[in-house]
LUMFITOR-958644 format. One record per residue (C-alpha): residue number from 1; residue in one letter; chain; x, y, z. Coordinates in Angstrom, 3 decimals, decimal comma. Layout:
BEGIN
+-----+---+---+----------+----------+----------+
:   k : r : c :        x :        y :        z :
+-----+---+---+----------+----------+----------+
: NUM : a : A :        X :        Y :        Z :
...
+-----+---+---+----------+----------+----------+
//
This chain:
BEGIN
+-----+---+---+----------+----------+----------+
:   k : r : c :        x :        y :        z :
+-----+---+---+----------+----------+----------+
:   1 : x : A :   -4,189 :   32,277 :  -25,918 :
:   2 : x : A :   -1,358 :   29,947 :  -25,635 :
:   3 : x : A :   -0,951 :   26,391 :  -25,478 :
:   4 : x : A :    0,475 :   25,231 :  -21,428 :
:   5 : x : A :    4,401 :   25,558 :  -20,921 :
:   6 : x : A :    6,281 :   22,550 :  -21,517 :
:   7 : x : A :    7,878 :   21,031 :  -17,776 :
:   8 : x : A :   11,389 :   20,627 :  -18,065 :
:   9 : x : A :   13,166 :   17,322 :  -19,180 :
:  10 : x : A :   15,777 :   15,982 :  -20,590 :
:  11 : x : A :   16,886 :   14,793 :  -24,383 :
:  12 : x : A :   15,129 :   11,540 :  -26,000 :
:  13 : x : A :   13,292 :   10,675 :  -22,737 :
:  14 : x : A :   11,720 :   14,211 :  -21,913 :
:  15 : x : A :    9,725 :   13,836 :  -18,318 :
:  16 : x : A :    9,659 :    9,458 :  -18,922 :
:  17 : x : A :   11,801 :    8,731 :  -15,776 :
:  18 : x : A :   10,142 :   11,193 :  -12,923 :
:  19 : x : A :    6,750 :    9,689 :  -14,408 :
:  20 : x : A :    8,011 :    5,922 :  -14,343 :
:  21 : x : A :    8,916 :    6,656 :  -10,688 :
:  22 : x : A :    6,624 :    8,481 :   -8,185 :
:  23 : x : A :    3,888 :    9,653 :  -10,612 :
:  24 : x : A :    2,163 :   11,601 :   -8,116 :
:  25 : x : A :    4,807 :   13,130 :   -6,315 :
:  26 : x : A :    5,763 :   14,428 :   -9,999 :
:  27 : x : A :    2,636 :   15,929 :  -10,702 :
:  28 : x : A :    2,507 :   18,086 :   -7,163 :
:  29 : x : A :    5,688 :   19,711 :   -7,458 :
:  30 : x : A :    5,400 :   20,074 :  -10,815 :
:  31 : x : A :    2,144 :   22,414 :   -9,936 :
:  32 : x : A :    3,897 :   24,074 :   -7,454 :
:  33 : x : A :    6,339 :   25,134 :  -10,043 :
:  34 : x : A :    4,021 :   25,847 :  -12,827 :
:  35 : x : A :    0,359 :   26,035 :  -11,949 :
:  36 : x : A :   -2,369 :   24,147 :  -13,217 :
:  37 : x : A :   -1,661 :   23,291 :  -16,750 :
:  38 : x : A :    1,402 :   22,259 :  -18,102 :
:  39 : x : A :    2,662 :   19,851 :  -21,406 :
:  40 : x : A :    4,632 :   16,944 :  -20,294 :
:  41 : x : A :    6,503 :   14,533 :  -22,929 :
:  42 : x : A :    7,434 :   10,723 :  -22,509 :
:  43 : x : A :    9,056 :    9,277 :  -24,587 :
:  44 : x : A :    6,998 :    8,493 :  -27,745 :
:  45 : x : A :    3,721 :   10,400 :  -25,671 :
:  46 : x : A :    2,646 :   13,241 :  -24,675 :
:  47 : x : A :   -0,235 :   15,035 :  -22,345 :
:  48 : x : A :   -1,874 :   17,958 :  -21,243 :
:  49 : x : A :   -2,041 :   17,871 :  -17,584 :
:  50 : x : A :   -4,384 :   19,965 :  -16,030 :
:  51 : x : A :   -4,314 :   20,048 :  -11,479 :
:  52 : x : A :   -5,377 :   20,882 :   -8,623 :
:  53 : x : A :   -9,430 :   21,785 :   -6,856 :
:  54 : x : A :   -9,994 :   23,563 :  -10,338 :
:  55 : x : A :   -9,173 :   20,928 :  -12,771 :
:  56 : x : A :  -11,449 :   18,385 :  -10,574 :
:  57 : x : A :  -14,324 :   20,254 :  -10,776 :
:  58 : x : A :  -14,084 :   20,633 :  -15,136 :
:  59 : x : A :  -13,600 :   17,280 :  -15,220 :
:  60 : x : A :  -17,139 :   16,973 :  -13,016 :
:  61 : x : A :  -18,095 :   19,403 :  -14,691 :
:  62 : x : A :  -17,703 :   19,431 :  -18,355 :
:  63 : x : A :  -15,754 :   15,775 :  -18,693 :
:  64 : x : A :  -18,360 :   14,714 :  -20,526 :
:  65 : x : A :  -19,038 :   17,387 :  -22,788 :
:  66 : x : A :  -14,961 :   17,983 :  -23,907 :
:  67 : x : A :  -13,149 :   14,585 :  -23,454 :
:  68 : x : A :  -13,597 :   10,845 :  -24,428 :
:  69 : x : A :  -11,970 :    7,651 :  -23,275 :
:  70 : x : A :  -11,750 :    6,053 :  -26,451 :
:  71 : x : A :   -8,156 :    6,570 :  -27,007 :
:  72 : x : A :   -6,439 :    5,892 :  -23,534 :
:  73 : x : A :   -8,851 :    3,056 :  -23,083 :
:  74 : x : A :   -9,880 :    1,733 :  -26,131 :
:  75 : x : A :   -7,402 :   -1,108 :  -25,731 :
:  76 : x : A :   -9,523 :   -2,720 :  -22,919 :
:  77 : x : A :  -12,638 :   -2,450 :  -25,135 :
:  78 : x : A :  -10,527 :   -3,825 :  -28,469 :
:  79 : x : A :   -9,058 :   -6,769 :  -26,654 :
:  80 : x : A :  -11,525 :   -7,944 :  -23,515 :
:  81 : x : A :  -14,637 :   -6,545 :  -24,556 :
:  82 : x : A :  -14,825 :   -3,797 :  -21,825 :
:  83 : x : A :  -17,010 :   -1,249 :  -23,516 :
:  84 : x : A :  -18,050 :    1,292 :  -20,114 :
:  85 : x : A :  -14,561 :    2,620 :  -20,744 :
:  86 : x : A :  -15,256 :    4,223 :  -24,098 :
:  87 : x : A :  -18,973 :    5,188 :  -23,943 :
:  88 : x : A :  -20,484 :    8,227 :  -23,850 :
:  89 : x : A :  -24,023 :    9,622 :  -22,167 :
:  90 : x : A :  -27,110 :    7,400 :  -21,553 :
:  91 : x : A :  -25,217 :    4,350 :  -23,128 :
:  92 : x : A :  -21,874 :    4,484 :  -20,596 :
:  93 : x : A :  -24,648 :    5,140 :  -17,421 :
:  94 : x : A :  -26,928 :    2,570 :  -18,318 :
:  95 : x : A :  -23,659 :    0,153 :  -18,322 :
:  96 : x : A :  -22,463 :    1,436 :  -15,256 :
:  97 : x : A :  -25,754 :    0,672 :  -13,447 :
:  98 : x : A :  -25,356 :   -2,717 :  -14,756 :
:  99 : x : A :  -22,287 :   -3,522 :  -13,789 :
: 100 : x : A :  -22,396 :   -1,575 :  -10,145 :
: 101 : x : A :  -24,918 :   -3,356 :   -9,555 :
: 102 : x : A :  -22,409 :   -6,649 :  -10,111 :
: 103 : x : A :  -19,585 :   -5,142 :   -8,160 :
: 104 : x : A :  -21,809 :   -3,898 :   -4,432 :
: 105 : x : A :  -20,281 :   -4,589 :   -1,519 :
: 106 : x : A :  -23,694 :   -6,236 :   -0,747 :
: 107 : x : A :  -22,130 :   -8,968 :   -2,379 :
: 108 : x : A :  -19,092 :   -8,815 :    0,214 :
: 109 : x : A :  -21,730 :   -9,157 :    2,369 :
: 110 : x : A :  -23,360 :  -12,649 :    0,862 :
: 111 : x : A :  -20,190 :  -14,161 :    0,922 :
: 112 : x : A :  -18,276 :  -12,722 :    3,868 :
: 113 : x : A :  -17,734 :  -15,870 :    5,214 :
: 114 : x : A :  -16,107 :  -17,618 :    1,972 :
: 115 : x : A :  -14,173 :  -14,413 :    1,483 :
: 116 : x : A :  -12,570 :  -14,447 :    5,314 :
: 117 : x : A :  -12,058 :  -17,714 :    5,094 :
: 118 : x : A :   -9,623 :  -17,788 :    2,067 :
: 119 : x : A :   -8,359 :  -14,850 :    3,004 :
: 120 : x : A :   -7,132 :  -16,065 :    5,997 :
: 121 : x : A :   -6,023 :  -19,576 :    4,303 :
: 122 : x : A :   -3,814 :  -17,675 :    2,001 :
: 123 : x : A :   -2,043 :  -15,746 :    5,036 :
: 124 : x : A :   -1,284 :  -18,249 :    6,801 :
: 125 : x : A :    0,666 :  -19,402 :    4,191 :
: 126 : x : A :    3,253 :  -16,227 :    4,842 :
: 127 : x : A :    3,870 :  -17,560 :    7,726 :
: 128 : x : A :    7,873 :  -18,415 :    8,197 :
: 129 : x : A :    9,600 :  -16,051 :    5,360 :
: 130 : x : A :   11,949 :  -13,922 :    5,967 :
: 131 : x : A :   11,192 :  -11,982 :    2,714 :
: 132 : x : A :    7,762 :  -11,995 :    1,064 :
: 133 : x : A :    7,338 :  -10,231 :   -2,060 :
: 134 : x : A :    4,445 :   -8,125 :   -0,779 :
: 135 : x : A :    3,399 :   -6,912 :   -3,699 :
: 136 : x : A :    2,732 :  -10,217 :   -5,588 :
: 137 : x : A :    1,393 :  -12,185 :   -2,311 :
: 138 : x : A :   -1,304 :   -9,732 :   -1,912 :
: 139 : x : A :   -2,145 :   -9,653 :   -5,857 :
: 140 : x : A :   -2,915 :  -13,282 :   -5,629 :
: 141 : x : A :   -5,072 :  -12,583 :   -1,959 :
: 142 : x : A :   -6,896 :   -9,585 :   -3,856 :
: 143 : x : A :   -7,838 :  -12,325 :   -7,008 :
: 144 : x : A :   -9,106 :  -15,100 :   -4,618 :
: 145 : x : A :  -11,172 :  -12,451 :   -2,412 :
: 146 : x : A :  -12,433 :  -11,037 :   -5,455 :
: 147 : x : A :  -13,092 :  -14,060 :   -7,681 :
: 148 : x : A :  -15,111 :  -15,487 :   -4,517 :
: 149 : x : A :  -17,190 :  -12,359 :   -3,854 :
: 150 : x : A :  -18,419 :  -11,461 :   -7,210 :
: 151 : x : A :  -18,604 :  -15,236 :   -8,333 :
: 152 : x : A :  -18,817 :  -17,245 :   -5,963 :
: 153 : x : A :  -15,261 :  -18,825 :   -7,124 :
: 154 : x : A :  -12,162 :  -18,695 :   -7,004 :
: 155 : x : A :   -9,938 :  -17,833 :  -10,111 :
: 156 : x : A :   -6,259 :  -19,080 :   -8,520 :
: 157 : x : A :   -5,804 :  -21,379 :  -11,302 :
: 158 : x : A :   -5,753 :  -18,553 :  -14,020 :
: 159 : x : A :   -4,068 :  -16,010 :  -11,703 :
: 160 : x : A :   -0,931 :  -15,763 :  -13,799 :
: 161 : x : A :   -2,161 :  -15,537 :  -17,027 :
: 162 : x : A :   -5,131 :  -12,972 :  -16,112 :
: 163 : x : A :   -1,846 :  -10,848 :  -14,855 :
: 164 : x : A :    0,034 :  -11,356 :  -17,272 :
: 165 : x : A :   -2,514 :  -10,537 :  -19,885 :
: 166 : x : A :   -4,238 :   -6,891 :  -17,735 :
: 167 : x : A :   -0,704 :   -5,855 :  -16,609 :
: 168 : x : A :    0,677 :   -5,632 :  -20,005 :
: 169 : x : A :   -2,403 :   -4,512 :  -22,365 :
: 170 : x : A :   -2,157 :   -1,634 :  -19,119 :
: 171 : x : A :    1,143 :   -0,881 :  -20,371 :
: 172 : x : A :    0,498 :   -0,765 :  -24,008 :
: 173 : x : A :   -2,820 :    0,898 :  -24,456 :
: 174 : x : A :   -2,645 :    3,334 :  -21,610 :
: 175 : x : A :    0,715 :    3,975 :  -20,026 :
: 176 : x : A :    2,555 :    3,361 :  -23,882 :
: 177 : x : A :    5,546 :    1,370 :  -22,209 :
: 178 : x : A :    5,091 :   -0,753 :  -25,110 :
: 179 : x : A :    4,448 :   -0,304 :  -28,832 :
: 180 : x : A :    0,926 :   -1,325 :  -29,889 :
: 181 : x : A :    2,654 :   -4,188 :  -31,690 :
: 182 : x : A :    3,685 :   -6,304 :  -28,968 :
: 183 : x : A :   -0,587 :   -7,201 :  -28,711 :
: 184 : x : A :    0,220 :   -9,370 :  -31,818 :
: 185 : x : A :    3,152 :  -11,213 :  -29,779 :
: 186 : x : A :    2,007 :  -14,552 :  -29,893 :
: 187 : x : A :    2,382 :  -15,773 :  -25,825 :
: 188 : x : A :   -0,017 :  -12,746 :  -25,067 :
: 189 : x : A :   -2,840 :  -13,878 :  -27,722 :
: 190 : x : A :   -2,303 :  -17,424 :  -26,524 :
: 191 : x : A :   -3,498 :  -16,142 :  -22,946 :
: 192 : x : A :   -5,806 :  -13,478 :  -24,027 :
: 193 : x : A :   -7,746 :  -16,270 :  -25,781 :
: 194 : x : A :   -7,353 :  -18,261 :  -22,732 :
: 195 : x : A :   -8,968 :  -15,703 :  -20,654 :
: 196 : x : A :  -11,652 :  -14,598 :  -23,015 :
: 197 : x : A :  -12,747 :  -18,768 :  -23,278 :
: 198 : x : A :  -12,644 :  -18,634 :  -19,185 :
: 199 : x : A :  -14,883 :  -15,480 :  -19,063 :
: 200 : x : A :  -17,613 :  -16,932 :  -21,861 :
: 201 : x : A :  -17,292 :  -20,702 :  -19,907 :
: 202 : x : A :  -17,991 :  -19,596 :  -17,218 :
: 203 : x : A :  -21,106 :  -18,032 :  -18,122 :
: 204 : x : A :  -22,109 :  -20,771 :  -19,823 :
: 205 : x : A :  -21,831 :  -22,542 :  -16,958 :
: 206 : x : A :  -23,639 :  -21,113 :  -14,902 :
: 207 : x : A :  -26,807 :  -20,100 :  -17,009 :
: 208 : x : A :  -26,690 :  -24,380 :  -17,378 :
: 209 : x : A :  -26,350 :  -24,383 :  -13,146 :
: 210 : x : A :  -27,360 :  -21,038 :  -11,185 :
: 211 : x : A :  -25,448 :  -21,086 :   -8,126 :
: 212 : x : A :  -27,114 :  -23,135 :   -5,215 :
: 213 : x : A :  -27,048 :  -20,440 :   -2,474 :
: 214 : x : A :  -29,248 :  -18,066 :   -4,495 :
: 215 : x : A :  -27,170 :  -14,909 :   -4,999 :
: 216 : x : A :  -27,321 :  -12,718 :   -8,211 :
: 217 : x : A :  -23,921 :  -12,102 :   -8,661 :
: 218 : x : A :  -21,258 :  -10,385 :  -11,953 :
: 219 : x : A :  -22,075 :  -13,507 :  -13,948 :
: 220 : x : A :  -25,935 :  -13,213 :  -13,236 :
: 221 : x : A :  -25,906 :   -9,398 :  -13,802 :
: 222 : x : A :  -23,360 :  -10,177 :  -16,784 :
: 223 : x : A :  -26,324 :  -13,362 :  -18,217 :
: 224 : x : A :  -29,045 :  -10,616 :  -17,875 :
: 225 : x : A :  -27,050 :   -7,297 :  -18,752 :
: 226 : x : A :  -29,405 :   -5,403 :  -21,772 :
: 227 : x : A :  -28,296 :   -2,167 :  -23,780 :
: 228 : x : A :  -30,217 :    1,146 :  -22,537 :
: 229 : x : A :  -32,890 :    0,398 :  -25,266 :
: 230 : x : A :  -33,311 :   -3,380 :  -23,830 :
: 231 : x : A :  -31,231 :   -5,400 :  -26,217 :
: 232 : x : A :  -29,170 :   -7,608 :  -25,044 :
: 233 : x : A :  -25,222 :   -7,116 :  -24,987 :
: 234 : x : A :  -23,392 :   -9,071 :  -27,230 :
: 235 : x : A :  -21,123 :  -12,136 :  -25,994 :
: 236 : x : A :  -17,899 :  -10,564 :  -25,987 :
: 237 : x : A :  -19,461 :   -7,526 :  -23,937 :
: 238 : x : A :  -21,115 :  -10,288 :  -21,492 :
: 239 : x : A :  -17,635 :  -11,701 :  -20,917 :
: 240 : x : A :  -16,426 :   -7,766 :  -20,359 :
: 241 : x : A :  -18,619 :   -7,487 :  -17,825 :
: 242 : x : A :  -17,667 :  -11,084 :  -16,297 :
: 243 : x : A :  -14,063 :   -9,738 :  -16,920 :
: 244 : x : A :  -14,609 :   -6,248 :  -14,961 :
: 245 : x : A :  -13,693 :   -7,063 :  -11,823 :
: 246 : x : A :  -11,072 :   -8,826 :  -11,900 :
: 247 : x : A :   -9,773 :   -6,367 :  -13,890 :
: 248 : x : A :  -10,515 :   -3,416 :  -12,107 :
: 249 : x : A :   -9,868 :   -4,649 :   -8,900 :
: 250 : x : A :   -6,928 :   -6,651 :   -8,546 :
: 251 : x : A :   -4,215 :   -4,356 :   -8,969 :
: 252 : x : A :   -5,818 :   -1,482 :   -7,202 :
: 253 : x : A :   -7,193 :   -3,829 :   -4,063 :
: 254 : x : A :   -2,954 :   -5,288 :   -4,113 :
: 255 : x : A :   -1,419 :   -2,203 :   -4,432 :
: 256 : x : A :   -4,092 :   -0,615 :   -1,510 :
: 257 : x : A :   -2,841 :   -3,205 :    0,566 :
: 258 : x : A :    1,012 :   -2,880 :    0,152 :
: 259 : x : A :    0,624 :    0,825 :    0,910 :
: 260 : x : A :   -1,470 :    0,121 :    4,008 :
: 261 : x : A :    1,330 :   -2,187 :    5,421 :
: 262 : x : A :    4,313 :   -0,538 :    4,524 :
: 263 : x : A :    2,135 :    2,933 :    6,129 :
: 264 : x : A :    1,819 :    0,552 :    9,456 :
: 265 : x : A :    5,658 :   -0,391 :    9,433 :
: 266 : x : A :    6,391 :    3,125 :    8,662 :
: 267 : x : A :    4,342 :    4,699 :   11,664 :
: 268 : x : A :    4,019 :    2,306 :   15,102 :
: 269 : x : A :    1,751 :    4,074 :   16,706 :
: 270 : x : A :   -0,669 :    3,881 :   13,602 :
: 271 : x : A :   -0,122 :    0,265 :   14,063 :
: 272 : x : A :   -0,574 :   -0,222 :   17,481 :
: 273 : x : A :   -4,034 :    1,548 :   17,351 :
: 274 : x : A :   -5,047 :   -0,455 :   14,544 :
: 275 : x : A :   -3,910 :   -4,024 :   15,980 :
: 276 : x : A :   -6,076 :   -2,746 :   19,579 :
: 277 : x : A :   -8,905 :   -2,620 :   17,296 :
: 278 : x : A :   -8,518 :   -5,679 :   15,611 :
: 279 : x : A :   -7,508 :   -7,696 :   18,201 :
: 280 : x : A :  -10,963 :   -6,066 :   20,421 :
: 281 : x : A :  -13,616 :   -8,816 :   18,393 :
: 282 : x : A :  -14,182 :  -11,502 :   16,275 :
: 283 : x : A :  -13,937 :   -9,214 :   12,539 :
: 284 : x : A :  -17,689 :   -9,978 :   11,220 :
: 285 : x : A :  -18,911 :   -7,690 :    8,212 :
: 286 : x : A :  -21,573 :   -5,511 :   10,598 :
: 287 : x : A :  -18,650 :   -4,711 :   12,925 :
: 288 : x : A :  -16,203 :   -3,108 :    9,854 :
: 289 : x : A :  -18,284 :   -0,207 :   10,132 :
: 290 : x : A :  -17,346 :    0,328 :   13,379 :
: 291 : x : A :  -13,552 :    0,459 :   13,062 :
: 292 : x : A :  -12,385 :    3,846 :   12,789 :
: 293 : x : A :   -8,851 :    3,472 :   13,514 :
: 294 : x : A :   -8,411 :    0,972 :   10,481 :
: 295 : x : A :  -11,148 :    2,626 :    7,840 :
: 296 : x : A :   -8,969 :    5,949 :    8,378 :
: 297 : x : A :   -5,973 :    3,759 :    8,088 :
: 298 : x : A :   -7,533 :    3,022 :    4,108 :
: 299 : x : A :   -8,524 :    6,773 :    3,465 :
: 300 : x : A :   -5,045 :    8,206 :    5,171 :
: 301 : x : A :   -3,430 :    5,858 :    2,584 :
: 302 : x : A :   -5,440 :    6,410 :   -0,476 :
: 303 : x : A :   -4,620 :    9,759 :   -0,100 :
: 304 : x : A :   -1,113 :    9,764 :    0,478 :
: 305 : x : A :   -0,846 :    6,648 :   -2,208 :
: 306 : x : A :   -4,494 :    7,508 :   -4,749 :
: 307 : x : A :   -4,101 :    4,230 :   -7,215 :
: 308 : x : A :   -5,185 :    6,267 :   -9,856 :
: 309 : x : A :   -2,793 :    9,610 :   -9,402 :
: 310 : x : A :   -4,794 :   10,976 :  -12,607 :
: 311 : x : A :   -7,462 :   10,420 :  -15,627 :
: 312 : x : A :   -6,256 :   10,359 :  -19,029 :
: 313 : x : A :   -8,681 :   11,482 :  -21,580 :
: 314 : x : A :   -8,749 :   12,853 :  -25,162 :
: 315 : x : A :   -9,743 :   16,014 :  -25,967 :
: 316 : x : A :  -13,269 :   16,121 :  -27,990 :
: 317 : x : A :  -13,766 :   20,106 :  -28,237 :
: 318 : x : A :  -11,469 :   22,417 :  -27,605 :
: 319 : x : A :  -11,733 :   24,387 :  -25,018 :
: 320 : x : A :  -10,037 :   27,051 :  -22,403 :
: 321 : x : A :   -8,639 :   26,281 :  -18,926 :
: 322 : x : A :   -6,517 :   28,500 :  -16,765 :
: 323 : x : A :   -6,252 :   30,765 :  -19,402 :
: 324 : x : A :   -4,274 :   28,035 :  -21,753 :
: 325 : x : A :   -5,824 :   26,739 :  -24,989 :
: 326 : x : A :   -6,156 :   23,068 :  -25,104 :
: 327 : x : A :   -7,022 :   21,652 :  -28,793 :
: 328 : x : A :   -9,339 :   19,326 :  -29,845 :
: 329 : x : A :   -6,871 :   16,255 :  -30,569 :
: 330 : x : A :   -4,729 :   16,890 :  -27,384 :
: 331 : x : A :   -4,359 :   13,713 :  -25,077 :
: 332 : x : A :   -4,932 :   15,350 :  -21,327 :
: 333 : x : A :   -4,483 :   14,007 :  -17,921 :
: 334 : x : A :   -6,308 :   15,331 :  -15,344 :
: 335 : x : A :   -4,210 :   15,088 :  -12,078 :
: 336 : x : A :   -6,906 :   14,358 :  -10,003 :
: 337 : x : A :   -5,064 :   13,568 :   -6,806 :
: 338 : x : A :   -3,181 :   16,322 :   -6,388 :
: 339 : x : A :   -5,305 :   18,641 :   -4,348 :
: 340 : x : A :   -4,137 :   15,603 :   -1,310 :
: 341 : x : A :   -0,876 :   17,025 :   -0,891 :
: 342 : x : A :   -1,868 :   20,806 :   -0,606 :
: 343 : x : A :   -2,253 :   21,985 :    2,734 :
: 344 : x : A :   -5,069 :   24,600 :    1,669 :
: 345 : x : A :   -7,295 :   21,141 :    1,657 :
: 346 : x : A :   -5,464 :   18,888 :    4,116 :
: 347 : x : A :   -3,428 :   20,701 :    6,597 :
: 348 : x : A :   -0,202 :   19,317 :    6,915 :
: 349 : x : A :   -0,563 :   17,555 :    4,177 :
: 350 : x : A :    3,202 :   15,142 :    4,883 :
: 351 : x : A :    1,657 :   13,579 :    8,236 :
: 352 : x : A :   -0,047 :   11,019 :    7,546 :
: 353 : x : A :   -2,978 :   10,651 :   10,156 :
: 354 : x : A :   -5,832 :    8,315 :   10,268 :
: 355 : x : A :   -8,238 :   10,396 :   12,051 :
: 356 : x : A :   -8,560 :   13,333 :    9,321 :
: 357 : x : A :  -11,999 :   13,908 :    8,264 :
: 358 : x : A :  -12,434 :   12,840 :    4,345 :
: 359 : x : A :  -16,384 :   13,806 :    4,555 :
: 360 : x : A :  -15,885 :   17,374 :    3,137 :
: 361 : x : A :  -13,659 :   16,919 :    0,958 :
: 362 : x : A :  -15,163 :   14,101 :   -0,648 :
: 363 : x : A :  -18,165 :   16,869 :   -1,421 :
: 364 : x : A :  -15,753 :   19,346 :   -2,357 :
: 365 : x : A :  -13,872 :   16,544 :   -4,887 :
: 366 : x : A :  -10,539 :   17,257 :   -3,658 :
: 367 : x : A :  -10,343 :   14,187 :   -2,046 :
: 368 : x : A :  -10,401 :   11,962 :   -5,122 :
: 369 : x : A :   -8,576 :    8,311 :   -5,183 :
: 370 : x : A :  -11,019 :    7,143 :   -7,295 :
: 371 : x : A :  -11,277 :    9,963 :   -9,982 :
: 372 : x : A :  -14,539 :   12,256 :  -10,001 :
: 373 : x : A :  -17,067 :   12,433 :  -12,661 :
: 374 : x : A :  -18,915 :    9,943 :  -14,626 :
: 375 : x : A :  -16,038 :    7,594 :  -14,726 :
: 376 : x : A :  -15,509 :    7,290 :  -11,360 :
: 377 : x : A :  -14,215 :    3,838 :  -10,110 :
: 378 : x : A :  -17,464 :    1,623 :   -9,789 :
: 379 : x : A :  -15,648 :   -1,088 :   -7,201 :
: 380 : x : A :  -14,629 :    2,061 :   -4,480 :
: 381 : x : A :  -16,982 :    1,127 :   -2,205 :
: 382 : x : A :  -15,853 :   -3,058 :   -2,359 :
: 383 : x : A :  -12,313 :   -1,611 :   -2,413 :
: 384 : x : A :  -12,645 :    0,210 :    0,577 :
: 385 : x : A :  -14,187 :   -2,510 :    2,324 :
: 386 : x : A :  -12,158 :   -4,947 :    1,535 :
: 387 : x : A :   -9,211 :   -2,859 :    2,288 :
: 388 : x : A :  -10,496 :   -2,338 :    6,713 :
: 389 : x : A :  -11,464 :   -6,338 :    6,133 :
: 390 : x : A :   -8,102 :   -7,593 :    4,943 :
: 391 : x : A :   -5,823 :   -5,565 :    7,319 :
: 392 : x : A :   -7,766 :   -6,504 :   10,758 :
: 393 : x : A :   -7,160 :  -10,460 :    9,244 :
: 394 : x : A :   -3,780 :   -9,615 :    9,002 :
: 395 : x : A :   -3,046 :   -7,850 :   11,915 :
: 396 : x : A :   -4,860 :  -10,598 :   14,203 :
: 397 : x : A :   -3,053 :  -13,964 :   12,749 :
: 398 : x : A :    0,814 :  -12,746 :   11,833 :
: 399 : x : A :    3,175 :  -10,591 :   12,946 :
: 400 : x : A :    5,003 :   -8,444 :   10,375 :
: 401 : x : A :    8,297 :   -6,851 :   10,238 :
: 402 : x : A :   10,544 :   -5,372 :    7,522 :
: 403 : x : A :   12,719 :   -7,147 :    5,858 :
: 404 : x : A :   15,837 :   -4,758 :    5,580 :
: 405 : x : A :   15,008 :   -2,209 :    8,286 :
: 406 : x : A :   15,984 :    1,529 :    6,820 :
: 407 : x : A :   15,526 :    0,131 :    3,514 :
: 408 : x : A :   13,823 :    3,538 :    1,429 :
: 409 : x : A :   10,758 :    2,669 :   -0,664 :
: 410 : x : A :   10,667 :    3,164 :   -4,244 :
: 411 : x : A :    7,002 :    3,713 :   -6,160 :
: 412 : x : A :    7,180 :    2,352 :   -9,431 :
: 413 : x : A :    4,396 :    3,376 :  -11,581 :
: 414 : x : A :    3,811 :    0,308 :  -14,068 :
: 415 : x : A :    0,833 :   -0,366 :  -14,629 :
: 416 : x : A :   -0,059 :    1,782 :  -11,364 :
: 417 : x : A :    1,546 :    3,594 :   -8,556 :
: 418 : x : A :    3,134 :    0,754 :   -6,153 :
: 419 : x : A :    6,090 :   -0,506 :   -3,572 :
: 420 : x : A :    7,919 :   -2,681 :   -6,238 :
: 421 : x : A :    8,890 :   -5,960 :   -5,948 :
: 422 : x : A :   11,542 :   -4,666 :   -3,954 :
: 423 : x : A :    9,021 :   -4,293 :   -1,095 :
: 424 : x : A :    9,611 :   -7,708 :    0,978 :
: 425 : x : A :    8,628 :   -8,146 :    4,493 :
: 426 : x : A :    9,510 :  -10,892 :    7,182 :
: 427 : x : A :    6,360 :  -12,702 :    8,460 :
: 428 : x : A :    5,649 :  -13,981 :   11,862 :
: 429 : x : A :    3,600 :  -17,546 :   13,310 :
: 430 : x : A :    0,039 :  -15,803 :   14,314 :
: 431 : x : A :   -0,142 :  -13,359 :   17,095 :
: 432 : x : A :   -3,364 :  -14,008 :   18,986 :
: 433 : x : A :   -6,055 :  -17,065 :   19,045 :
: 434 : x : A :   -8,940 :  -16,768 :   16,563 :
+-----+---+---+----------+----------+----------+
//
């Protein structure tokens, strides 16, 4: 058997330019041209791309047997104690269960009033701006929402430090945009030390003074966490658990919010439907389940603009796929969201349709905005709920229009697919009494 064919590129850069932009569209286009397995090169990095329904099934059924996440995600563990990304087998399953209890929708429900109040305060600050930077403001909003829901208090004072350090780690360890030596840069080392000290201090404070509301949140789960053999995790792993929600969630939420807003501005008929739904009555947590237009907006946005178009792994046991040899040691990226754009799974995939039925596609693992298999995003449920709530709150309070009508969106993949700094909007005042 031979190696998969190489995707056409340019000297030195290889496929880097296309992969730094709309990487999801690059995967879809190349899959259509070359089939379910092909090789790409971006500067000093080389990957085998596996794509299509068969690739998703392979990751789901054999991923734990043939892949490791150590090379791609080991930096998160080394830098911030996020061990869950590099474990396999029983230790991995156990730590995921620990984290799942601290990232559940129940926490959001328990602190719903506080999350809503802070969201409304931040959204009201947008009023009167003619060129509001969408991604930046949604990152700040997501950070506030997650920190209140997961820990009971805001992390706004450390937002800049958290964002810059985490994004640099992603760019170095996963995207390969910068050399590993960048993580020895003194400003980054100071930011890292500040973040770790912040996490340890939060744990110590919680241990000394439990929350009066009685809600057991991410900090409590981290303090009590023990490994699969009942031994307490060391402090660096507990700090990593405490940071997990911030790290994994801020950009995922912010990019989803940004793409949802872009979709509304591009589709006035969808905007009219979801606005009417949001205006109908007060946005309580229980009502979020009965808002089909907003839920459809979130799910369809995740289909068209997935936050994680692929799952990066390293092969630890060689295998055959689609007639090609994939050797041990190869870096592989399973492009799990390619089926999102295939008509056999989603009829007329170029049409933005909030009335699609995603149930069967989820079961078949062809709808996979948060990957598939044992490393599926733990915060997927909270992300979907928060996206419905946030768009509902925004539409009830603000009127949004493009800063520059007709200006095309330019997707960038740094550190994950997002609309970039060019995406700005004009914001007018409250559109109805709340």
